DRENTOR-879942 format. One line per field, with one value per residue: residue number from 1; residue in three letters; chain; x, y, z of N, C-alpha, C, O in turn. Coordinates in nm, 2 decimals. Example, Ala and Ser with C-alpha at 12.3 -4.5 7.8 and 13.67 -1.06 7.14 Angstrom:
num (1 2)
residu (ALA SER)
chaine (A A)
nxx (1.32 1.28)
nyy (-0.57 -0.22)
nzz (0.78 0.71)
caxx (1.23 1.37)
cayy (-0.45 -0.11)
cazz (0.78 0.71)
cxx (1.32 1.29)
cyy (-0.33 0.00)
czz (0.78 0.79)
oxx (1.42 1.34)
oyy (-0.33 0.11)
ozz (0.85 0.80)
! end
This chain:
num (1 2 3 4 5 6 7 8 9 10 11 12 13 14 15 16 17 18 19 20 21 22 23 24 25 26 27 28 29 30 31 32 33 34 35 36 37 38 39 40 41 42 43 44 45 46 47 48 49 50 51 52 53 54 55 56 57 58 59 60 61 62 63 64 65 66 67 68)
residu (MET ARG ARG GLU VAL ILE SER GLN ALA ARG ARG LEU ALA ASN GLU HIS TRP ALA PHE ILE GLU LYS LEU LEU ASN VAL LEU GLY VAL ASN LYS ASP LEU ILE SER LYS TYR ARG PHE PHE TYR VAL GLU ALA PHE ILE HIS GLY PHE LYS HIS GLY VAL GLU TRP VAL TYR GLN TYR ILE LEU SER SER LEU TYR HIS LYS PRO)
chaine (A A A A A A A A A A A A A A A A A A A A A A A A A A A A A A A A A A A A A A A A A A A A A A A A A A A A A A A A A A A A A A A A A A A A)
nxx (-1.18 -1.47 -1.71 -1.80 -1.63 -1.41 -1.50 -1.56 -1.32 -1.20 -1.36 -1.30 -1.03 -1.00 -1.14 -0.98 -0.72 -0.80 -0.78 -0.51 -0.42 -0.48 -0.32 -0.04 -0.07 -0.08 0.16 0.30 0.43 0.53 0.26 0.25 0.41 0.23 -0.01 0.14 0.17 -0.10 -0.18 -0.03 -0.04 -0.33 -0.37 -0.19 -0.33 -0.57 -0.46 -0.36 -0.58 -0.77 -0.60 -0.64 -0.93 -0.89 -0.75 -0.90 -1.17 -0.98 -0.96 -1.20 -1.29 -1.13 -1.20 -1.46 -1.39 -1.22 -1.23 -1.15)
nyy (2.10 1.92 1.80 1.57 1.43 1.39 1.26 1.03 0.92 0.86 0.66 0.47 0.43 0.40 0.11 -0.01 0.00 -0.21 -0.44 -0.43 -0.43 -0.68 -0.86 -0.76 -0.86 -1.14 -1.15 -1.11 -0.84 -0.65 -0.53 -0.23 -0.15 -0.14 0.00 0.25 0.29 0.30 0.55 0.69 0.54 0.59 0.87 0.89 0.78 0.90 1.17 1.11 1.00 1.25 1.36 1.19 1.25 1.55 1.52 1.38 1.57 1.77 1.64 1.58 1.87 1.88 1.75 1.85 2.10 2.10 1.92 1.72)
nzz (2.53 2.55 2.77 2.77 2.59 2.76 2.99 2.83 2.74 2.98 3.10 2.89 2.92 3.23 3.19 2.97 3.15 3.32 3.21 3.13 3.40 3.48 3.33 3.42 3.71 3.65 3.55 3.75 3.84 4.10 4.31 4.43 4.26 4.01 4.11 4.10 3.83 3.70 3.78 3.57 3.31 3.27 3.25 3.06 2.82 2.81 2.73 2.49 2.37 2.35 2.14 1.92 1.90 1.82 1.60 1.41 1.39 1.25 1.03 0.93 0.90 0.70 0.51 0.45 0.35 0.13 -0.10 -0.38)
caxx (-1.21 -1.59 -1.68 -1.84 -1.56 -1.32 -1.54 -1.54 -1.22 -1.19 -1.42 -1.24 -0.89 -1.01 -1.18 -0.85 -0.66 -0.85 -0.72 -0.39 -0.38 -0.46 -0.18 0.06 -0.08 -0.02 0.33 0.40 0.46 0.48 0.14 0.30 0.44 0.10 -0.09 0.14 0.14 -0.21 -0.19 0.04 -0.11 -0.47 -0.34 -0.13 -0.40 -0.67 -0.41 -0.37 -0.76 -0.81 -0.52 -0.70 -1.05 -0.85 -0.71 -1.07 -1.21 -0.94 -0.97 -1.32 -1.29 -1.07 -1.25 -1.56 -1.34 -1.06 -1.27 -1.07)
cayy (2.00 1.91 1.74 1.46 1.37 1.36 1.16 0.89 0.87 0.83 0.56 0.36 0.42 0.25 -0.03 -0.09 -0.02 -0.32 -0.53 -0.43 -0.46 -0.84 -0.89 -0.73 -0.96 -1.28 -1.14 -1.10 -0.73 -0.57 -0.44 -0.13 -0.06 -0.15 0.11 0.38 0.28 0.33 0.70 0.77 0.49 0.62 1.00 0.89 0.73 1.01 1.26 1.03 0.99 1.37 1.41 1.13 1.31 1.65 1.43 1.33 1.69 1.88 1.56 1.59 1.98 1.95 1.69 1.92 2.21 2.07 1.82 1.75)
cazz (2.50 2.62 2.91 2.75 2.55 2.85 3.01 2.75 2.73 3.14 3.11 2.83 3.02 3.30 3.12 2.92 3.25 3.42 3.14 3.15 3.55 3.55 3.30 3.52 3.77 3.62 3.51 3.90 3.87 4.23 4.32 4.51 4.12 3.97 4.17 4.07 3.71 3.70 3.70 3.42 3.22 3.25 3.21 2.91 2.77 2.77 2.65 2.31 2.33 2.29 2.01 1.83 1.91 1.76 1.47 1.33 1.37 1.17 0.92 0.88 0.83 0.60 0.40 0.34 0.28 0.04 -0.22 -0.49)
cxx (-1.35 -1.60 -1.70 -1.70 -1.41 -1.36 -1.53 -1.41 -1.15 -1.25 -1.33 -1.09 -0.91 -1.07 -1.04 -0.76 -0.69 -0.82 -0.56 -0.34 -0.42 -0.36 -0.07 0.08 0.00 0.11 0.39 0.44 0.40 0.35 0.15 0.32 0.29 0.01 -0.04 0.14 0.03 -0.27 -0.13 -0.03 -0.30 -0.46 -0.32 -0.24 -0.55 -0.63 -0.38 -0.50 -0.79 -0.71 -0.60 -0.86 -1.01 -0.82 -0.80 -1.13 -1.14 -0.96 -1.10 -1.36 -1.26 -1.10 -1.34 -1.49 -1.27 -1.11 -1.24 -1.21)
cyy (1.96 1.80 1.61 1.36 1.33 1.25 1.05 0.84 0.82 0.71 0.43 0.39 0.35 0.12 -0.08 -0.08 -0.19 -0.43 -0.55 -0.48 -0.59 -0.90 -0.89 -0.82 -1.09 -1.29 -1.08 -0.98 -0.69 -0.50 -0.30 -0.05 -0.04 -0.05 0.25 0.37 0.30 0.44 0.76 0.70 0.54 0.77 1.01 0.85 0.84 1.11 1.21 1.02 1.12 1.42 1.34 1.21 1.49 1.63 1.43 1.42 1.78 1.77 1.59 1.73 1.98 1.87 1.74 2.05 2.22 1.95 1.87 1.77)
czz (2.58 2.70 2.89 2.69 2.64 2.94 2.99 2.72 2.90 3.13 3.03 2.89 3.12 3.26 3.04 3.05 3.31 3.37 3.16 3.31 3.57 3.46 3.37 3.66 3.78 3.56 3.66 3.94 4.04 4.21 4.38 4.33 4.04 4.00 4.10 3.90 3.64 3.66 3.61 3.35 3.21 3.22 3.07 2.81 2.72 2.72 2.52 2.29 2.29 2.14 1.90 1.78 1.82 1.59 1.38 1.30 1.27 1.04 0.83 0.84 0.71 0.49 0.30 0.31 0.16 -0.04 -0.31 -0.64)
oxx (-1.33 -1.51 -1.66 -1.67 -1.32 -1.28 -1.49 -1.39 -1.06 -1.17 -1.29 -1.05 -0.85 -1.03 -1.00 -0.70 -0.60 -0.83 -0.50 -0.24 -0.40 -0.31 0.00 0.19 0.09 0.17 0.49 0.49 0.28 0.33 0.05 0.26 0.24 -0.04 -0.11 0.11 0.04 -0.35 -0.17 -0.12 -0.36 -0.56 -0.38 -0.23 -0.61 -0.72 -0.38 -0.53 -0.84 -0.76 -0.62 -0.90 -1.11 -0.86 -0.78 -1.18 -1.21 -0.98 -1.11 -1.45 -1.31 -1.06 -1.35 -1.56 -1.27 -1.03 -1.26 -1.18)
oyy (1.97 1.71 1.53 1.25 1.25 1.16 0.97 0.73 0.74 0.63 0.33 0.27 0.24 0.02 -0.19 -0.19 -0.27 -0.53 -0.65 -0.55 -0.64 -1.00 -1.00 -0.85 -1.13 -1.39 -1.02 -0.98 -0.69 -0.41 -0.24 0.05 0.07 0.00 0.34 0.48 0.32 0.46 0.87 0.76 0.51 0.80 1.08 0.91 0.84 1.18 1.30 1.05 1.12 1.49 1.40 1.23 1.54 1.70 1.48 1.41 1.86 1.83 1.62 1.73 2.05 1.90 1.73 2.11 2.33 1.86 1.98 1.79)
ozz (2.70 2.70 2.97 2.72 2.60 2.97 3.07 2.68 2.91 3.15 3.08 2.90 3.13 3.32 3.06 3.07 3.34 3.44 3.19 3.34 3.69 3.50 3.39 3.71 3.85 3.52 3.67 4.05 4.08 4.12 4.37 4.28 4.01 3.90 4.06 3.85 3.52 3.57 3.57 3.31 3.11 3.15 2.98 2.70 2.62 2.66 2.43 2.17 2.18 2.06 1.79 1.67 1.77 1.49 1.27 1.19 1.21 0.93 0.71 0.75 0.62 0.37 0.18 0.23 0.10 -0.06 -0.36 -0.75)
! end
């Protein structure tokens, strides 16, 4: 996968994590746990983003070559 895609995914993941982190703080979640959650959250977000990009790519290809 292209570096630009991964960079965009990481940027979005970090932005969204900032929102989630605020929510967890408001809920009183232990700060040590929050810092541990961050790694898994960001990596899972990036993983899902890549699947989404792959799906869109396949959808576009199939739309181009399998017109009714």
